[in-house]
Residue, then its C-alpha position, 0 to 999 in steps of 0.5 A: m516464459s519470457g525472461y522476465a517472468m523466468l527472473t521474476r520466477h527466479t526471485h519468488y524461488a529464492k525467497g521461498e514465496r512458493t504462492a507467488i511461483e504457482k500465480l506466475t506458472t498459471e498466468f503463463g499457461q493462461d497467457p494470451e501470448a502463448i498461442t501461436g498463428e493467425d487463424i480465426t481459433s487462435r485469434l480467438v483464443k488469444s482475445i478470450r485469454r487476453i479478456a480472462q487476463l484483464r478480468r483477473r488484474i481487475a479483481e486483483a485491484q479491486q482486492e488492493i483497493a478495498a484493503h486500503k479503503t479498510g486502512e488506517l490511512h484511508e480513515l484518517l483522509i476521510t475523516v480529514t476531508e469531512t471535517e474540512a468539508l465542514g469548514g474545520d481546520p484539522l491539520g491546524n487542529l493537530a498543528r496547535h496541539i502539538m504546539k501545545q504538547i511541546s509547550e508543556r514538555k519544554i515546561e516539565l524540562e525546565t522544572i526537573r533541570q531547577r529541582r536538580v539545581a536545587d538539588v546540587n545547591l544542597 
């Protein structure tokens, strides 16, 4: 195992991340660079392992993308994009809504202050 891989493995061990340790160990056993030699067989095994490694990484990336696409931020992005495509201004609408809420809270605060002043003067 390379120095980086060992450091990563020790870090996962210290955190008690057993699944990550098992994944690193499996990947090392399938590491194309673990094959030594330059004969045709060694080069073929390296190539096969490299292809398998890339396929695993692609699958992991696809899973991460799928997870992000089901998240709230992605849904918000889609909503904003669709609204803008229809000529809407979703961020402007949000800003106006927030400004309205701030104005309402200021009025409430002023009403509370006036009540307190009236109560003190009684």
